[in-house]
N, C-alpha and C positions, 0 to 999 in steps of 0.2 A: 565354829560352824558358820557364823555370820561372815567372818573373813573369807573362809573358804568359797562360800556362795558368791560373794562380791567378786572375788578373784576369778571364778569360773564364768561369771557373766561378762568379764572384761577380756575374754580370749578372742572375741571377734570385733567387728566394727563398732566402735563406741560413739565417736564424735564425727558425723558427716560434715558438721560445721563446728569449728572451735567456739567456745563460749567465753572469750576474753576479747576486749576491744583493742584492736591493733593501733587505732589512732591514739589512744591514751599511752600505749606502750612506747610508740615512737616518739612522743613527746617526752616522756620520762627518759628514754634511752639516749635522746639528742644525737642520733646516729651520724657519724661523720664518714666521708669518703675513705675507704681503706679499713674500716673497722672490721674486726672479726667477731661476729655475734654467734654464741652458742646457745640454742634454744631447744626445749622440749617441743617436739613437732605437732603432736596431737593431729587435728584434721588438717593442718597445713595452711589454713587462711591466714595465719599470723606470719608464717615463714615467707610466703609469697609477697604478702603486703609490706613486709619490711624492705623488700627489694626497691620499693618506690623512694626509699631514703638513700639509695646508692651506697650500701655498705660494700666493703672489699669482698668479704665472703661470709657465708652462714653455714654453720654446722648444725643439722637438725637431727635430733635424737629421740628415739622412742623405742619401748620395749614391745609395743603392740605391733604384730606383722601386718594387720590390716591398715593401720595408720601409715606404716612405711609404704605400703603398695599405694595408698591414696596420695600421699605426698609425691611419690615418684610419677603418678598418673598426671598429677596437676603440672608438674615440671615439664614432662614430655609435651603435654598440650600446649604450654606456653611456647615451647620451642618450635613446634612443627605445624600446628593448626594455621590454616591460611589466613585468618582474619580474626579480629575481635569478636565479630558477629558469631563465628563458630565456637569460639572460647566461651563466650557468654551463654550460648544455647547449651553447652555442655555443663557448665558449673553454675550459672546464674538461674537458667530455666531448670536444667537437670530432670527433664521430663518429656524429652522428645525421642521418638523412635529413631530419628536420624542420627542421634548421638552414638548408637550402636555401630552404625555404618561408619561415622567418623573414627571410632576406636579400631574398627577393623582395617580401615584404609591407611590411617595415619599414625596411630598410637601403637598398636600391638608390636610393630617392628622396632619400636624405640625403647620398649621396656627391657629391664633385666629379666632373667629366666623366673626368678621367684615371684616378682610382681606380676608377670604375664600369667603365671600359674594361678596366682590369686584371682585375678579378674576373668579368667577363662574357666575357672571351677565352677561346679554347680551348687545351687542352694538346695534346701530340703524339697523344693518343687521342681527341681530339674532345670532351672533356668540358670544360664551363665550370670555370674555376679555383675558383670558390666551392664546387664539389662536393667539394673536398678536406675540407671541414668536415663532410661526410657520411661519409667513409671513414676519417678519422683524420688530422686536419691535422698533428699533431705528428710523424708518420712521413713527412712531406713536407719539401721544402726540402733544401738541402745538409747541414744538420746532421742532419736526420731520417733521411736516406739513409745518412749516415756511421754513425749509431748502429745502423741496421739491418744495415749491412755488418759491424759488429763482432760483432753477434749470429750472423750467418751464419759469420764466421770462427771464432767459439766452437764453433758445431756442427760445423764441419769438424774441429775439434781436439778434439772430444768433450766439450765444456763447455756446460752449460745456464747461460747468463748470467743468466737470468730467476729462477733460484733464490734469489738474494740479495733480490730484491724481496719474496719471501714470507716472509723471516725476522721473527721477533717480538721480537727483542731485538738490541741492539749486539753482545752476545756471540755470538749465532747468526750475525749477519752476518759477524763476523770469522772464525768457524769455517768458513763456507762460502766465504769468500774464500781463506783459507789453503789449504783442501783442493782447490778447483776452479779458481779464477781465477788465483791467484799463479803456479802452475807454467806457465801458458801463456806468461807473459812470459819464461820460459827456452827456449820452443820455437824451433828454429832458423828456422822458417818466418816466425814473427811478428817475430823479430830482424831477419830479412833484409828484411821488408817495411818495418820502421820505420827502416832506414838511408836510405830515400828520402824527401825532403821532401813529395812528392805524397801520401804516405800519410796526412798530417794536414791536407790542404787542407780536408776536411770539417769540421774544427773551427775553421775560419777562421784557421789559422796559415800565413802566407806563408813563402817560402823563408828570408828574413832572420830572421823570428821562430823558425823551426825551430832555427836555429843557436843563438839565445839560449836556447831552451828547453833544448836538450840541455846546454849549459854544460860542454862537454867530456866529458860521460858518454855511455854508451850510451843511445839514446833509449828503448829497452826498459825499462831500470831507472829512468829519469826517470818515465816514464808509470805504472809499476807503483806508485811511491810516490803519484802523483796519484790513480790509481784506487782505491787503497786508502783513502785519505782519504774520497773520494767514497763508497765502499762502506761504510765502517765508522766514519767519523769522527762520524756522527750517526745518530740513530735514523731508520730508514727512514720511519716514519710522520710524521716532522718535516721530512723533506728531499725537497722535491719534484724537485729536480734529480736525486737518485739514483733516484727513482721513474721519472722519464723515461728515464733512461740504462739502467737495468736492467729495469724493468717496462714501458717504452714507453707510460706514461700517468701521470696523477696519482694514480690509485687512489681517485678520489673516492667510489666506492661503498663503499670499505672504510675510509673516514674518513682518507684520506691528505691531507697538506698541499697547499696551493695558494699561488701567488703572492698577495701582499696584496690586489691589485686584484679577485681572484676570490673573496676571503673574504665571505661573506654579511653579516658585521658591517660591512663597508666599503662595501657597494653604494650605499646612499643618498648617501654622501659623494662617491663616484666619480661618481655620476650628476649631483649638483648642481655639481660642480666641473670637469666635463669640458670646458666652454666655456673654461677657463683655458689650454688647450694649443693651441699654434700649431705645426703640423707642416710643415716647410719642406724643399725639396729643394735643399740646398746644403751646403757645408763649414763646419765650425766656424770656420776662420779667415776665410772670406768673410763669414759673418754677423757676427762680432765686429768686422771692419774697419769695417762700417756702423753699429755700435751706438754709442750715446752713451758718453762716458767715465763711469766709475763706475756703470753700469747693470746689472750683472750680480752676484748675490750667491753663486752657487754654479755650478760647472762640473763636468760628468760626462763624461769622455773615454773611458770604457770602456778598451780595450787599443789604441786606434787609433795611439797614439804608437809603438808597437813597429813599425809599418809605415812610419814617416816617416824622411826624411833629417834630418840635423842642421840643414840650412837650413830645411826645412819646420817642424821643432820650434821653431827660433828665432823664425820668424815667427809661429807660433801663440802662443807665450808672450809676445812682444811685444804682441800684440792682447789676450791674457788680462790682462796687466798693466794695459793702458790701460782696458780696459772693466770692470775689477773694482771693485766697491763696497768701501767699508771693511769689514774683517772677512770679506771673501770667502773661500770655500773651494773647493778643487780636489781631485777624487778621480780615480784612474785605476788601472789594473792593468797588470801586466807579466807576460810568459811566464816570464821568469826572476826570481829573487830578486835584483833589482837596482834602484837608485834611477833610472837611466836618463838623468836630466837633467843632472847635474854633467859639465862638459866638453863638453857638446853644445849648451847655449844660452849666450847672453851672460851674463857674471857679474852685470851690473847687473839683468838680468831676474830671476835666480834670487835675488839678494840681497833682492828685496822680499818674499820669502816665507819662512815657516818650515816645515821638514819635521818631522812628528811620527813619528820612527822607531819608538819603542816602541808607540805607539798604533797605527800602521800595521801592525805585526807582530801585534799583538793582534787587530785586526780581520780580518786575513787568516786567522788560525787559525780564526776563526768563520765564515768565508765558506763556506756550504754547497756552493756550485758546485765548489769544491775543485780546479779545474783549473789555476788561476794560481800563479805562483811568488810574487808580490808584490801587495799592496794598498797604495796610497800616498795619504796625506792631506797637503796643503799649505794653510796659511792665510795670509792677507795680513797683513804685520806691523804694519799700522796698526789692528789690531783693538782 
């Protein structure tokens, strides 16, 4: 029943913003001109950000039709919007009424029929879905609503979660966290809520991943550590994940950071290279099974393997091994601090790859999204 409820919740928009740091990804992948990257698309922030590293092509895969529509909207906007100012208003601000007019004038005619139907269809209140970009897109979707719910719980418990977003130094962030947020994790109500797997569905954590994330500890204690890193591990002005979590926006008017694809310095490159991305509604294993041997240079699996059975993992890595080019790289994240693969995929599949443990831990420490227990980098042995 838990699995079915989780699956049902994932039928619509889940991630208006992806929750993995593309800067860390690109450093790990060491993208070269001409590389073919195959990646799970999710909200698309990673896919467009990878274009700044000048790969040859990117195949973006997802089984969620809303994510497919979002990726195609972003790519169309990169191609045809007249300036970075318009592009940033749409995806960095994402709360202006003028964005709907931009969609109608520039973007609607650029979309495939399925994506156009998605953005033109009506929500439960009779509003076109595209109007979310006039109200605050990052407050929508399963993740956006989850963040809103955490702010509500904070207010119920007497905490102003947004105070951290206004801090002017890491030291001030830590002081605010210690005084206001940290004690909430000891409150009986929150500890009771966090005993139930459904409490974290909004983060995209399914029941099986919930157990791995807890790792035998009380979930309240685990989340306290992760939230403290998010709140205090990096300067608020340099961490757009923290600004979204605590301030409910990128803070662009205050000089806050944004994903690489929204940086004005990258706009011309994103615009010129947007045609290199192919967005497909299918699974990673399905796509790789149809791909030529040795045709993929980099694989980005996000945290999808946490959801997979051992059989599914084994099938995926068999196709990764077959389709991987010499020197290929694979990156993924896990909820818990574990390697995940040993003992779950065939030894011969794993033997073809080198796991970079020290580098993986260093990259995980620098991942500004902060919510994952592990970042993992594998390279093909014939590099």
